[in-house]
C-alpha positions in Angstrom: 0.0 0.0 0.0 2.9 2.4 0.6 4.2 2.7 -3.0 0.9 3.7 -4.6 0.4 6.3 -2.0 3.8 7.8 -2.6 3.0 8.0 -6.3 -0.3 9.7 -5.3 1.6 12.4 -3.3 3.6 13.2 -6.5 0.4 13.6 -8.4 -1.0 16.0 -5.9 2.3 18.0 -5.8 2.2 18.7 -9.5 -1.1 20.5 -9.1 0.0 22.7 -6.3 0.7 26.4 -7.0 1.3 28.8 -4.1 -0.7 31.5 -5.9 -3.5 29.0 -6.8 -4.5 27.0 -3.7 -5.8 23.4 -4.0 -9.5 23.1 -4.8 -11.9 20.7 -3.0 -15.2 19.3 -4.1 -17.5 18.2 -1.2 -20.2 15.5 -1.8 -22.8 14.7 0.7 -26.1 12.9 0.6 -28.7 13.9 3.3 -29.8 16.7 5.7 -27.4 15.6 8.5 -24.6 14.9 6.0 -25.0 18.3 4.4 -24.6 19.8 7.9 -21.4 17.9 8.5 -20.1 18.7 5.0 -20.8 22.4 5.4 -18.9 22.5 8.7 -15.9 20.8 7.0 -16.2 23.2 4.1 -16.1 26.2 6.4 -13.1 24.8 8.2 -11.3 24.3 4.9 -12.1 27.8 3.7 -10.7 29.2 6.9 -7.5 27.4 6.1 -7.4 29.1 2.6 -8.7 26.1 0.6 -11.7 26.9 -1.7 -14.6 24.4 -1.6 -17.5 23.8 -3.8 -20.3 21.4 -2.8 -22.7 19.0 -4.5 -25.6 17.9 -2.2 -26.7 14.6 -3.8 -30.3 14.3 -2.4 -31.4 17.8 -1.4 -31.0 21.5 -2.2 -27.9 22.1 0.0 -29.5 24.6 2.4 -26.7 23.9 5.0 -24.1 24.9 2.4 -26.0 28.0 1.3 -26.4 29.1 4.9 -22.6 29.0 5.3 -21.9 30.7 1.9 -20.4 27.6 0.3 -21.0 27.7 -3.5 -22.9 24.8 -5.0 -22.4 23.0 -8.3 -25.5 23.9 -10.5 -27.6 20.8 -10.1 -30.2 20.0 -7.4 -33.4 18.0 -7.3 -35.2 16.9 -4.1 -36.2 13.3 -4.1 -39.5 12.2 -2.3 -37.5 9.9 0.1 -35.1 12.7 1.2 -32.4 10.0 1.0 -34.0 7.5 3.3 -34.5 4.7 0.8 -32.6 2.3 3.1 -35.4 2.6 5.7 -38.2 1.7 3.3 -37.6 0.3 -0.2 -41.0 1.8 -1.3 -39.2 5.1 -1.1 -36.8 3.9 -3.8 -39.7 3.3 -6.2 -41.0 6.8 -5.5 -37.5 8.2 -6.2 -37.2 6.2 -9.4 -40.5 7.6 -10.6 -39.4 11.1 -9.7 -36.3 10.7 -12.0 -33.6 9.3 -9.6 -31.7 7.5 -12.4 -31.6 10.5 -14.6 -30.5 12.7 -11.8 -27.8 10.3 -10.7 -26.4 10.1 -14.3 -26.3 13.9 -14.5 -24.5 14.1 -11.1 -21.9 11.5 -12.1 -21.2 13.4 -15.3 -21.0 16.7 -13.3 -18.6 15.2 -10.7 -16.3 13.9 -13.4 -16.2 17.3 -15.2 -15.8 19.2 -11.9 -13.0 16.9 -10.7 -10.8 17.9 -13.7 -10.4 21.3 -12.0 -10.1 20.0 -8.4 -7.3 18.5 -6.3 -9.5 16.5 -3.9 -13.0 15.1 -3.5 -14.3 15.0 0.0 -17.1 12.4 0.4 -19.4 12.8 3.4 -22.0 10.2 4.3 -22.2 6.7 3.1 -21.3 4.6 0.0 -23.1 6.9 -2.4 -20.8 9.9 -2.1 -17.9 7.5 -1.5 -18.6 5.8 -4.8 -19.0 9.1 -6.6 -15.6 10.3 -5.2 -14.0 7.1 -6.6 -15.7 7.8 -9.9 -14.2 11.3 -10.1 -10.8 9.8 -11.0 -8.8 12.1 -8.6 -7.7 11.7 -5.0 -10.5 11.6 -2.4 -11.1 11.3 1.3 -14.1 10.0 3.1 -16.0 11.1 6.2 -18.2 8.3 7.3 -21.3 9.5 9.2 -23.8 6.6 8.6 -22.0 3.5 9.9 -20.6 2.4 13.2 -19.6 -0.8 14.8 -21.8 0.3 17.7 -24.7 -1.0 15.6 -23.6 -4.6 16.4 -21.1 -4.4 19.3 -19.7 -2.2 22.0 -16.5 -2.2 24.0 -17.5 -5.4 25.8 -18.1 -7.4 22.6 -20.9 -8.3 20.1 -24.5 -7.9 21.1 -26.4 -11.1 21.5 -29.2 -10.1 19.2 -31.1 -12.2 16.6 -30.7 -9.6 14.0 -27.1 -10.8 13.3 -28.0 -13.6 10.8 -24.5 -15.0 9.9 -22.5 -14.7 13.1 -20.2 -11.9 14.1 -19.4 -9.4 11.3 -15.9 -8.0 10.6 -17.1 -4.4 10.5 -20.2 -2.4 9.9 -18.5 -1.4 6.7 -19.1 -4.0 4.0 -16.3 -5.4 1.8 -17.1 -3.2 -1.2 -17.0 -0.1 1.1 -13.7 -1.2 2.6 -12.4 -1.6 -1.0 -13.2 1.9 -1.8 -11.7 3.1 1.4 -8.5 1.1 0.7 -8.2 2.3 -2.9 -4.8 3.9 -3.8 -6.5 7.2 -4.5 -8.2 7.4 -1.1 -6.0 9.5 1.1 -7.9 8.4 4.2 -11.2 7.8 6.0 -12.4 9.7 9.0 -14.9 7.6 11.0 -17.4 8.6 13.6 -16.1 6.8 16.6 -12.9 5.1 17.9 -14.4 1.7 18.1 -15.1 1.5 14.4 -11.8 3.2 13.5 -9.6 0.8 15.5 -11.3 -2.2 13.9 -10.5 -0.9 10.4 -7.0 0.1 11.3 -6.4 -3.5 12.3 -7.4 -4.6 8.8 -4.8 -2.2 7.3 -7.1 0.6 6.3 -5.9 4.2 6.6 -8.7 5.1 9.0 -8.7 8.0 11.5 -10.7 9.1 14.4 -10.5 12.9 15.0 -13.9 13.3 16.6 -17.3 13.6 15.1 -18.2 16.8 13.2 -21.8 16.4 14.3 -20.7 17.7 17.7 -19.4 21.0 16.3 -21.4 24.2 16.2 -23.6 23.4 19.2 -22.6 26.4 21.3 -25.7 28.5 22.3 -26.2 31.7 20.4 -28.7 33.1 22.9 -30.9 32.2 25.9 -34.4 30.6 26.0 -37.3 32.0 27.9 -37.4 29.1 30.3 -37.1 28.9 34.1 -33.5 27.7 34.8 -34.7 26.2 38.1 -37.3 23.8 36.6 -36.6 20.7 34.5 -37.4 21.0 30.7 -38.3 18.5 28.1 -37.0 19.2 24.6 -39.1 17.9 21.6 -37.4 16.9 18.4 -40.0 15.9 15.8 -37.7 15.7 12.8 -37.0 18.0 9.9 -39.0 16.8 6.9 -42.8 17.4 6.4 -45.2 15.7 6.3 -43.4 13.1 8.5 -42.4 15.7 11.2 -46.1 16.7 11.5 -47.1 13.1 12.1 -44.3 12.7 14.7 -45.5 15.9 16.4 -49.0 14.5 16.7 -47.7 11.5 18.5 -45.5 13.7 20.8 -48.5 15.8 21.8 -50.2 12.6 23.0 -47.3 12.2 25.4 -47.1 15.9 26.4 -50.8 15.8 27.2 -50.1 13.3 30.0 -47.0 15.0 31.5 -47.1 17.1 34.7 -47.6 20.8 34.0 -44.5 21.7 36.1 -42.3 20.2 33.5 -41.4 22.8 30.9 -41.8 21.7 27.3 -40.2 23.3 24.3 -39.4 22.2 20.7 -36.4 22.7 18.4 -37.8 23.0 14.9 -36.5 22.9 11.4 -37.1 25.9 9.1 -39.0 23.4 6.9 -41.8 23.3 9.4 -44.6 25.9 9.7 -46.1 27.1 13.0 -49.9 26.6 12.3 -49.9 22.8 11.8 -47.8 22.5 15.0 -49.8 24.9 17.1 -53.0 23.2 16.1 -51.9 20.0 17.7 -50.8 21.4 21.1 -53.2 20.3 23.9 -55.2 23.2 25.3 -53.9 22.5 28.9 -50.3 22.8 27.5 -50.6 26.0 25.6 -47.3 27.0 27.2 -45.3 24.7 24.9 -42.5 26.9 23.4 -41.8 26.6 19.7 -38.2 27.5 18.8 -36.8 28.0 15.3 -33.0 28.4 15.1 -30.3 28.2 17.8 -30.5 24.4 18.1 -27.4 24.6 20.3 -29.2 26.6 23.0 -32.2 24.1 22.8 -30.0 21.0 23.1 -27.8 22.5 25.9 -30.8 23.5 28.0 -32.7 20.2 27.9 -33.1 18.0 31.0 -34.7 15.2 29.0 -35.3 14.9 25.3 -38.3 13.3 23.5 -37.1 12.7 20.0 -38.1 11.3 16.6 -35.1 12.5 14.7 -31.7 11.3 13.5 -28.8 13.7 13.7 -30.3 15.9 16.4 -30.9 12.9 18.6 -27.3 11.9 18.3 -26.1 15.4 19.1 -28.2 15.4 22.3 -26.8 12.1 23.4 -23.3 13.5 22.7 -24.1 16.4 25.1 -25.0 13.9 27.8 -28.8 14.2 27.6 -31.1 11.2 28.2 -33.4 10.6 25.3 -36.8 9.0 25.0 -37.8 7.9 21.4 -41.0 6.8 19.8 -41.2 4.7 16.5 -43.0 6.5 13.7 -44.3 5.7 10.2 -41.2 7.0 8.3 -39.8 7.4 5.9 -36.9 8.2 8.3 -38.0 7.5 11.8 -39.5 4.0 11.4 -39.5 1.3 14.1 -36.4 -0.2 12.3 -34.6 3.1 12.4 -35.5 3.7 16.0 -34.3 0.3 17.1 -31.0 0.7 15.3 -30.6 4.1 16.9 -30.8 2.5 20.4 -27.9 0.2 19.4 -25.8 3.1 18.0 -26.3 5.4 21.0 -26.6 2.8 23.7 -28.1 3.2 27.2 -28.8 7.0 26.9 -31.7 6.2 24.5 -35.0 4.7 25.8 -37.2 3.4 23.0 -40.8 3.1 24.1 -44.5 3.6 23.1 -46.7 6.7 23.3 -48.6 5.0 26.2 -45.4 4.3 28.2 -43.4 7.4 27.4 -44.8 9.7 30.2 -43.8 7.1 32.8 -40.3 6.7 31.2 -39.8 10.5 31.2 -40.9 10.5 34.9 -38.4 7.8 35.9 -35.5 9.6 34.2 -36.3 12.8 36.0 -36.5 11.0 39.3 -33.1 9.3 38.7 -31.5 12.6 37.7 -32.8 14.2 41.0 -31.8 11.2 43.2 -28.5 10.1 41.7 -25.8 12.8 41.5 -23.6 10.5 39.4 -26.2 9.8 36.7 -25.7 13.1 34.8 -21.9 12.6 34.8 -22.3 9.0 33.5 -24.5 10.3 30.7 -21.9 12.9 29.7 -19.1 10.3 29.7 -21.3 8.0 27.6 -22.0 10.8 25.2 -18.3 11.6 24.7 -17.5 8.0 24.1 -20.3 7.5 21.5 -20.1 10.9 19.8 -16.8 12.5 20.6 -15.8 16.1 21.5 -16.2 19.3 19.6 -13.6 20.5 17.1 -13.6 17.6 14.7 -14.2 19.7 11.6 -11.2 21.8 12.4 -9.0 18.7 13.0 -10.1 16.9 9.9 -9.6 20.1 7.7 -6.1 20.5 9.1 -5.3 16.9 8.2 -6.7 17.4 4.7 -4.6 20.5 4.3 -1.5 18.6 5.4 -2.2 15.9 2.7 -2.4 18.6 0.1 0.8 20.3 1.0 3.6 20.2 -1.6 6.1 18.5 0.7 6.2 16.1 3.6 5.6 12.4 3.8 2.3 10.9 2.8 2.1 8.6 5.8 2.6 11.0 8.6 2.9 9.5 12.1 -0.5 9.5 13.7 -1.9 8.2 17.0 -5.5 7.0 17.0 -7.9 9.1 19.0 -8.5 12.8 19.4 -5.3 14.8 19.7 
């Protein structure tokens, strides 16, 4: 593996010009992936490396919000990228022109790569495969997969969902092949457990933290009593699913004690009126918040969630989470169960009927056990990492694009 990577360094060197910095193309495929990609893009721009992005399944709102230019192609698919949760969504996407869109994106990636030095793939095998297709050096930031889905530090879970015994990694052989390709400079994975397993198989895998935990600093304060516990609601980001999730959550809120403050962190995709109409009359004090997710997540005592990335971020901050399975396309029973494996004991999957009692037990334990909150914070750091990952990953990419220096720099696994 060493010699091809040395030849790759020479290929990168020939494109470097001090007056013309290296160019990066960022590919990502989903709402959460776009958020991670936009943070990495901003970190690269701050290091003087121009970035252009191609959001594969959406309009790239996260990139636009950060001022990152987009390649001129975007089409929103009905599934929003969640075809792996429900194959009926794939059929809807195909009818909406998925194959034609994918073909245009592949052609655009190949053309754009001719003027770029590196493709940064963020998400799963789809952007990773497109990065390989580009024909130029690429790096991978894996957000979707983790060995925590089938094991933890103590060993494999004894669950019937493992049909053929213990797997090697959550990353499948063809994904590992793309990550081991001579043009792949390296892969940045979401936790140390997964990274260590792939390093043992000879892959150039790194753990520098999880970019999902970046940008969660509060920008303001919420109009909540700091001396009373507060329940944060996360209904998801995509209508109409988020409105269905909200209706289920209101059934839970209706049965919670009124002394528990309730507020929601909401996506700009959601409108006030459909949400307001579902709030029970006795809980008219439910606070609806758009923007400043960091303040919402930091303030929470407990979280009631039917979301993906936002739930992971709350666990990373040390918050206990109660989840309810929904109808999808994202937050299906299958997704919810998998999320409990990924995030571990901080997540409590339950029903609408049992959720009020579960919330009550969590609040009681927080009040009675002074060590519980510290345990949750330690658990969150272990599963989700510490802030600053985007800056660390961008710095490593910059070093790989430098005109001098060894390709295989000494590196210690873990966050430095």
